[in-house]
matplotlib code that plots the C-alpha trace (Angstrom):
import matplotlib.pyplot as plt

x = [36.6, 36.7, 39.9, 39.6, 39.0, 35.9, 33.1, 30.4, 32.0, 31.3, 27.6, 27.5, 29.1, 26.4, 23.7, 25.3, 25.0, 21.3, 19.3, 16.2, 12.8, 12.5, 10.2, 9.7, 8.4, 6.1, 4.8, 4.1, 2.2, 0.2, -0.7, -1.9, -4.0, -5.9, -6.7, -8.2, -11.9, -12.6, -13.0, -9.7, -8.5, -11.3, -9.0, -7.5, -4.3, -4.1, -3.3, -0.6, 0.9, 1.1, 2.8, 5.2, 6.1, 6.8, 9.0, 11.1, 11.3, 12.0, 9.5, 5.9, 5.3, 5.3, 5.0, 6.2, 8.8, 7.6, 9.6, 9.1, 12.4, 12.4, 15.6, 15.8, 18.2, 18.7, 19.4, 21.4, 18.9, 16.3, 18.2, 16.9, 13.4, 11.9, 9.8, 7.5, 9.1, 12.6, 15.2, 14.9, 11.6, 13.4, 15.0, 11.8, 9.9, 12.5, 11.9, 8.2, 8.7, 10.6, 7.9, 5.2, 3.3, 3.5, 1.0, 3.4, 3.5, -0.3, -0.3, 2.5, 0.7, -2.6, -1.1, 1.7, 4.6, 8.0, 9.5, 13.1, 14.2, 17.6, 19.1, 21.5, 23.8, 21.0, 23.4, 25.3, 23.0, 24.1, 25.5, 23.0, 22.3, 21.8, 25.4, 27.4, 27.1, 25.1, 27.6, 31.0, 31.1, 32.6, 30.0, 27.2, 28.3, 29.0, 25.4, 24.0, 26.0, 24.6, 21.1, 21.8, 22.1, 18.3, 18.2, 20.2, 17.2, 16.3, 12.8, 10.7, 9.0, 10.6, 8.7, 10.7, 9.9, 11.7, 11.7, 13.6, 12.6, 13.3, 13.4, 10.6, 12.8, 15.6, 13.3, 12.0, 15.5, 16.3, 13.2, 13.9, 17.5, 16.6, 13.5, 13.6, 10.6, 9.5, 10.7, 7.3, 5.8, 8.0, 7.9, 4.9, 3.7, 5.5, 4.5, 2.4, 3.4, 1.9, 2.0, 4.9, 7.0, 6.2, 7.6, 10.7, 11.0, 10.8, 13.5, 15.8, 15.4, 16.2, 19.3, 20.5, 19.9, 21.7, 24.7, 25.1, 24.0, 27.2, 27.3, 23.9, 24.3, 25.1, 22.2, 24.6, 26.2, 22.7, 22.1, 25.3, 24.9, 21.2, 20.1, 20.3, 21.4, 18.0, 17.5, 21.0, 20.2, 16.9, 18.6, 21.1, 18.3, 16.5, 19.7, 20.4, 16.8, 17.2, 20.4, 18.8, 15.5, 13.4, 10.4, 10.1, 7.2, 8.2, 6.4, 5.7, 7.4, 10.8, 11.1, 10.2, 13.0, 15.5, 13.9, 14.1, 17.9, 18.1, 15.5, 17.6, 20.7, 18.7, 14.9, 14.9, 16.5, 13.0, 11.3, 11.2, 9.5, 5.8, 4.8, 2.5, 0.6, 0.5, 0.7, -0.9, 2.5, 1.8, 5.1, 4.6, 2.0, 4.2, 7.2, 5.2, 3.9, 7.4, 8.6, 5.5, 4.5, 1.0, 0.5, -1.6, -3.4, -4.5, -5.6, -4.5, -1.7, 1.5, 2.9, 5.9, 7.1, 6.5, 2.7, 1.6, 4.0, 2.8, -0.9, 0.0, 1.8, -1.6, -2.8, 0.3, -0.3, -3.9, -2.8, -0.3, -2.8, -5.4, -2.8, -1.6, -4.6, -7.6, -8.9, -8.4, -11.4, -10.5, -10.0, -13.3, -15.3, -16.3, -16.6, -14.0, -15.2, -13.1, -14.2, -16.7, -20.1, -18.6, -20.2, -18.7, -16.2, -18.7, -21.2, -19.1, -19.3, -22.5, -21.6, -18.1]
y = [-3.1, 0.6, 2.6, 4.0, 0.6, 1.9, -0.6, 2.1, 3.5, 0.2, 0.5, 4.0, 2.8, 0.1, 2.7, 4.6, 1.5, 0.9, 0.6, 2.6, 1.4, -0.1, 2.4, 0.3, -2.6, -0.2, 1.3, -2.2, -3.1, 0.1, -0.7, -4.2, -2.7, -0.6, -3.7, -5.8, -6.4, -3.6, 0.2, 2.0, 2.4, 0.3, -1.8, 1.2, 0.6, -3.0, -1.6, 0.6, -2.3, -4.4, -1.6, -1.1, -4.7, -4.7, -1.6, -3.1, -6.7, -5.3, -7.6, -8.7, -9.0, -12.4, -13.7, -17.3, -17.3, -15.0, -15.2, -13.8, -13.3, -12.8, -11.6, -12.3, -10.5, -9.6, -6.2, -5.2, -2.5, -5.2, -5.6, -2.2, -3.6, -1.8, -4.9, -7.0, -10.1, -11.5, -11.7, -15.5, -15.1, -14.2, -17.7, -19.3, -17.6, -18.6, -22.2, -21.6, -20.3, -23.5, -25.6, -23.9, -22.5, -18.8, -16.4, -15.9, -19.6, -19.7, -16.6, -18.0, -21.3, -19.6, -17.5, -19.9, -17.8, -19.2, -18.5, -18.0, -17.2, -15.9, -16.2, -13.2, -14.3, -14.5, -15.5, -12.2, -9.2, -5.9, -3.4, -1.4, 1.7, 3.9, 3.1, 2.6, 2.1, -1.0, -2.2, -1.2, 0.0, -3.2, -5.4, -3.2, -3.4, -7.1, -7.6, -5.6, -7.9, -10.9, -9.6, -9.4, -13.2, -13.6, -13.1, -16.2, -18.3, -15.7, -14.7, -12.5, -10.8, -10.2, -9.5, -8.4, -9.0, -9.3, -10.7, -9.2, -8.4, -4.7, -3.8, -1.2, 0.7, 0.6, 1.5, 4.5, 5.7, 5.4, 7.3, 10.1, 10.4, 10.3, 12.5, 14.5, 15.5, 14.7, 11.2, 10.6, 10.7, 7.8, 5.5, 3.2, 0.2, -2.4, -5.8, -4.3, -1.9, -0.5, 3.3, 3.2, 1.0, 3.1, 6.2, 4.2, 3.2, 6.9, 7.7, 5.0, 6.3, 9.8, 8.6, 6.9, 9.9, 12.2, 9.8, 9.7, 13.3, 14.4, 11.5, 11.3, 13.3, 10.3, 7.7, 4.8, 6.0, 6.3, 2.7, 1.3, 3.3, 3.0, 0.0, -3.7, -6.7, -7.4, -3.8, -3.7, -7.0, -5.7, -2.6, -4.8, -7.0, -3.9, -2.9, -6.3, -6.6, -3.3, -4.4, -7.7, -6.0, -7.7, -5.7, -5.6, -5.3, -3.8, -4.9, -2.9, -0.4, -2.0, -3.0, 0.5, 1.8, -0.2, 1.4, 4.8, 4.6, 4.1, 6.8, 9.3, 8.3, 8.8, 8.8, 7.0, 3.9, 2.9, 3.3, -0.5, -1.0, -1.1, -0.7, -3.6, -2.0, 0.7, -0.9, 0.0, 1.4, 5.2, 6.2, 4.0, 6.3, 9.3, 7.6, 6.6, 10.2, 11.7, 9.4, 10.0, 6.3, 5.0, 1.5, -1.1, -2.2, -0.8, -3.7, -2.5, -5.2, -4.9, -8.4, -8.1, -11.4, -10.0, -10.7, -7.4, -7.7, -11.3, -10.2, -7.4, -10.0, -11.5, -8.2, -8.0, -11.6, -10.7, -7.6, -9.6, -12.4, -9.9, -8.2, -11.5, -13.7, -11.4, -11.6, -8.6, -7.1, -8.8, -12.2, -12.1, -10.6, -7.6, -4.2, -1.7, 1.8, 2.9, 0.0, 0.7, 0.5, 0.2, 1.8, 4.5, 3.3, 3.8, 1.5, -1.5, -1.0, -2.8, -5.9, -6.1]
z = [-12.0, -12.8, -13.3, -9.8, -8.3, -6.4, -6.6, -6.9, -10.0, -11.7, -10.7, -12.2, -15.3, -15.7, -15.3, -18.2, -20.4, -19.9, -23.1, -23.8, -25.0, -28.5, -30.1, -33.2, -31.1, -29.3, -32.5, -33.8, -30.6, -30.8, -34.4, -33.5, -30.6, -33.2, -35.2, -32.3, -32.0, -29.5, -29.6, -29.6, -26.0, -24.6, -22.5, -20.9, -19.0, -20.2, -23.7, -22.2, -20.4, -23.6, -25.5, -22.5, -22.5, -26.2, -25.9, -23.2, -24.5, -28.0, -29.7, -29.6, -25.8, -24.1, -20.5, -20.7, -17.9, -15.2, -11.9, -8.4, -6.8, -3.0, -1.3, 2.5, 4.8, 8.5, 10.0, 13.0, 13.8, 14.6, 17.9, 18.9, 19.2, 16.1, 15.2, 17.4, 15.8, 16.5, 13.6, 13.7, 11.9, 8.7, 8.5, 9.6, 6.8, 4.2, 5.3, 5.0, 1.4, 0.6, 2.1, 0.1, 3.1, 2.6, 0.9, -2.0, -2.7, -3.2, -5.4, -7.6, -7.9, -8.8, -11.6, -12.8, -11.7, -10.9, -7.4, -6.4, -2.8, -2.1, 1.4, 1.9, 4.8, 7.3, 10.1, 9.6, 10.0, 8.6, 11.2, 13.2, 11.1, 14.2, 15.3, 12.1, 8.3, 7.4, 4.7, 3.3, -0.3, -1.4, 0.3, -0.9, -4.5, -4.2, -2.9, -5.8, -8.2, -6.4, -7.0, -10.7, -10.6, -10.3, -14.1, -14.7, -15.7, -18.4, -17.2, -19.4, -16.5, -13.0, -9.8, -6.9, -3.2, 0.1, 3.6, 6.6, 10.1, 10.7, 7.1, 7.2, 9.6, 7.1, 4.2, 6.2, 6.8, 3.1, 2.0, 4.5, 3.4, -0.3, -0.3, 2.9, 4.9, 8.5, 9.6, 11.0, 7.5, 6.5, 9.5, 9.7, 11.6, 9.5, 10.6, 13.4, 16.1, 19.3, 19.5, 22.0, 19.8, 16.8, 18.6, 19.4, 15.8, 14.8, 17.3, 15.9, 12.4, 13.5, 15.3, 12.1, 10.0, 12.4, 12.6, 8.8, 8.1, 6.5, 4.0, 2.4, -0.8, -3.0, -3.3, -3.4, -0.2, 1.3, 0.3, 1.9, 5.1, 5.7, 3.6, 3.8, 1.7, 0.3, -0.7, -2.4, -4.1, -5.4, -6.8, -8.6, -10.0, -11.4, -13.1, -14.5, -15.8, -17.7, -19.3, -20.4, -21.5, -18.9, -17.6, -13.8, -11.3, -7.9, -4.8, -1.7, 0.6, 1.0, -2.6, -3.6, -1.4, -3.6, -6.7, -5.1, -4.8, -8.5, -9.2, -7.3, -9.4, -12.6, -12.8, -16.2, -14.7, -13.6, -17.0, -17.4, -14.0, -13.0, -9.4, -8.4, -5.6, -3.0, 0.4, 3.7, 4.9, 5.0, 3.4, 0.4, -1.3, -0.6, -2.2, -5.3, -5.6, -5.3, -8.1, -10.3, -10.3, -10.4, -8.9, -10.5, -7.3, -3.9, -1.7, 1.7, 1.8, 3.8, 3.8, 1.5, 0.1, -3.4, -3.0, -4.5, -7.4, -8.1, -8.1, -10.5, -12.7, -13.3, -14.8, -17.0, -18.2, -19.0, -20.9, -23.0, -23.6, -24.9, -27.1, -28.6, -28.8, -29.5, -33.0, -35.3, -37.1, -40.3, -38.7, -36.9, -39.7, -37.6, -39.3, -38.3, -37.8, -40.8, -43.1, -45.9, -44.3, -40.9, -37.8, -35.6, -33.0, -30.2, -31.9, -31.1, -27.3, -26.7, -28.8, -27.6]

ax = plt.figure().add_subplot(projection="3d")
ax.plot(x, y, z, "-o")
ax.set_aspect("equal")
plt.show()
């Protein structure tokens, strides 16, 4: 505990201890990219990803133990009818994950990704954010600490996802509090809304923002008042991954809300994160733009469950495989552009 005994002070202290990228490892990775049998830069962003992985892992990049972590939680605000589904669906979907019947199970099986699902006190929803704070400071910090436990198996790539009926309402409130703007720009259909229900959802978010208006200058206070357990846990997981030098792939709208809290504390806290996709939720693209992040995929998805992050993990795996397993010019007996008698870089394009 901190000297003051305030749990959020411990969180801020951890942020101050976060390591930066290993520039030597990044330099070594870039040097290897220049030796591979391809024109320099020909693999585009795949080369950047391999170098980024090396920088954050502090060594030659590997993806041997990738894990998708799904955090599931219930929200008191769901009782206001902000979703067409009842809160019971959260537990039912957790059981579906365990049975292997969800979309994320199929994607993980396809790309050989581990899957962990964390049940965050589903029988005890957070308080309704339109009537009171979702969590106390102590409970919020404890949930962030719980989220850090998803690194216990020492993954070398962490994909973050969530499940929680009503959590796009919570995410919209978080984004509006963190970044400002018209509430209508942040509130979207979520799991599917009629126009009248969408207007109601907008009204509920406005009520929440008005209730907490005097206490939204601190991003951690925003998290505890307007967030949820899965969002707090994902924020904790992002922090723990940074401390343990594990690269992270963020999923959709709700997972991005967890990242946004840390971004507002210190933008560099997300330098070890990639954003897997931009979802069909309208506010997601706006949030990514405000944080200066470019997603890997844009497939019109809005499912959650870590599905977009898991699909993006396949790209990261491919980037690392090309980096590690492609032959160099010397190994393959292919003339480099700078070798005696070698051809200009562009001359490789047709053959390679």
